[in-house]
N, C-alpha and C positions, 0 to 999 in steps of 0.2 A: 535772422541776423544778416545784415548786409556786409559783404566782404569786399575790400579793395586791395589790389596788389600794389605794394610799394616796390619800386625798382631796387631799393636798398634792403628793405626788411622783409619782403615777401608778402604773402596774404595776411591781412590784418583786419580787425573790426573797423568799420567805417567811423566809429566814434573816436578813433585815434587820429583822425585827419581834420584839417581845416582848409577850406577853399580860399585861395588868395585872389580870385577873380580871373577874368578872361585874359588870355595872352594877347598883347597889343603890339603893334609895330613900334620900333624904336624911332623917336622923333628927330634925332640928330643932335649936334652940339649946341646949336642956338635956335631952339624952336620958337615959333610965333606964340606969344602969350595965350591967345585964344585956343590954338591947337593944343597947347600944353594943358590948359584948363579942361578942355573936352576929354583929353586922354586920361587925366587924373580922376575927374568927377563923373564921367558918363560911361555907362556900359551899353553895349549893343542890345543885350538881352534877347538874342535871337532864339527862335524855336528850332530845334534840330541839333546837329553835331557842332560842338564848340571845343576849342582847346582852352584849358584852364590851368592855372598854377594851383598846386596842392602842396600842403606840408604835413608830414608825419610828425605830430607834436612831440611824442617821447624822444625822438632822435633829432628833431629840428631839421629834417631833411626835406628840401624843396624839390619838386619834380613836376612834370607836365602830364595831364590826363586828357583824354578825349572822352567827352561826356555827351550823351543825348539828353537835352533839356526837356524833351517831351516825356520821356520815360524815366529819367534820372538814372539811366544805366551807364556805368563806367565801361566804355568800350575797350580802352587800352591805356596803359601808362608807360611813360618814357622818361629817361633821364634827359636833362637839358641837352647833353651832347648828342644823344640819339635823335632828339627832336630836330636839332639844328642840322645834323647830317642828312636827315630825310628831306628837309627843305632844300638844302643845297643840291641833293641828288635829283629832286623834282624841279629844279631851277625856279623855285619860288623866291619871292623877296623874303629875306629873313625876318622873322617876328621875334623880337628879343626883349620885350619889356620885363 
């Protein structure tokens, strides 16, 4: 049985979760229509470590997970607040989609 740690509910069976796709940069208030289309309909689909949105279905709780797409291993999970704080601390451009 594969287990995933939810920041709110703790360790749970992976069948209780749904992936919401990769975390993408916020486009701004008035994005170019082509950029908006690419952001909505296209995924990078990279091999390796990616940040993804996940939801714990029974509680409808959304959070962010770091997953290795080559091995399907969930490396870590974070609340949105923890994820944003880490990015600010690392002086990265915030990814907020």
